[in-house]
C-alpha positions in Angstrom: 326.3 58.2 70.1 328.7 58.1 73.0 325.8 59.1 75.3 324.0 56.0 74.1 326.9 53.8 75.0 327.1 55.2 78.5 323.3 54.8 78.8 323.6 51.1 78.0 326.4 50.6 80.5 324.5 52.6 83.1 321.4 50.5 82.7 323.2 47.3 83.6 322.4 46.1 87.1 325.0 47.1 89.7 325.6 43.7 91.2 326.9 42.5 87.9 329.4 45.3 87.8 330.8 44.2 91.1 331.9 40.8 89.7 335.7 40.4 89.7 335.5 37.8 87.0 332.7 36.3 85.1 331.9 32.8 84.1 331.0 33.8 80.5 327.8 31.8 80.6 325.5 34.6 79.6 325.7 37.5 77.2 325.7 39.8 80.1 328.8 38.0 81.4 330.5 38.3 78.1 329.6 42.0 78.0 331.2 42.6 81.4 334.2 40.5 80.6 334.8 42.5 77.4 334.6 45.7 79.5 337.0 44.4 82.1 339.5 43.5 79.4 339.3 47.0 78.0 339.7 48.5 81.5 342.9 46.6 81.9 344.2 47.8 78.5 343.2 51.4 79.4 345.0 51.2 82.7 348.1 50.1 80.8 347.6 53.0 78.3 347.6 55.5 81.2 350.7 53.9 82.7 352.6 54.0 79.4 351.4 57.6 78.8 352.9 58.7 82.2 356.3 57.3 81.0 356.2 58.4 77.4 354.9 62.0 77.7 357.8 63.3 79.8 360.3 61.7 77.3 358.5 63.3 74.4 358.6 66.7 76.3 362.3 66.3 76.8 362.8 65.7 73.1 360.7 68.7 72.3 357.9 66.8 70.7 355.5 66.6 73.7 352.9 68.9 72.2 352.9 66.9 69.0 352.4 63.7 70.9 349.6 65.2 72.9 347.8 66.3 69.7 348.3 62.8 68.2 346.8 61.3 71.4 343.8 63.5 71.2 343.3 62.7 67.6 343.6 59.0 68.3 341.0 59.3 71.1 338.5 60.9 68.7 339.1 58.3 66.0 338.8 55.4 68.6 335.5 56.8 69.8 334.1 57.2 66.3 335.3 53.7 65.3 333.9 52.0 68.3 330.6 53.9 68.6 329.6 52.2 65.3 329.5 48.9 67.2 326.5 50.2 69.2 324.4 50.8 66.1 323.6 47.1 66.0 320.7 45.7 67.8 320.9 43.0 70.4 322.3 42.2 73.7 325.8 41.6 72.2 326.2 45.2 71.0 328.0 46.3 74.3 330.4 43.4 74.0 331.3 44.4 70.4 331.8 47.9 71.6 334.1 47.0 74.5 336.1 44.5 72.2 336.6 47.4 69.8 337.7 49.7 72.6 340.2 47.0 73.8 341.6 46.3 70.3 342.0 50.0 69.6 343.7 50.6 73.0 346.0 47.6 72.7 347.1 49.0 69.3 347.7 52.4 70.8 349.7 50.9 73.7 352.0 49.3 71.2 352.5 52.6 69.3 353.2 54.4 72.5 355.7 51.8 73.7 357.7 52.6 70.5 358.3 56.1 72.0 360.4 54.7 74.9 
């Protein structure tokens, strides 16, 4: 199913990807805005991970945290891939909203490790 998600994103015209912000007037705009919001949350996740993983390693629980992170990634993907099963031009938006929500939740959990 993930391949299908990537295919949908890959089929979107490139000029739309280059938009730094969107007006939200079309479904395509809403799809890209949702993706941009997830990308922001994902960058934050990576930043937090770079802080938290060394702390977990120092406490002797780094491997456990890594396994937890890998399990979370699989669960996130399975959860959000379901959003692409619906038909219509809004399916990518629902997928990216799910990805953002899942990532924001994980960011909060990782912050608790500090």
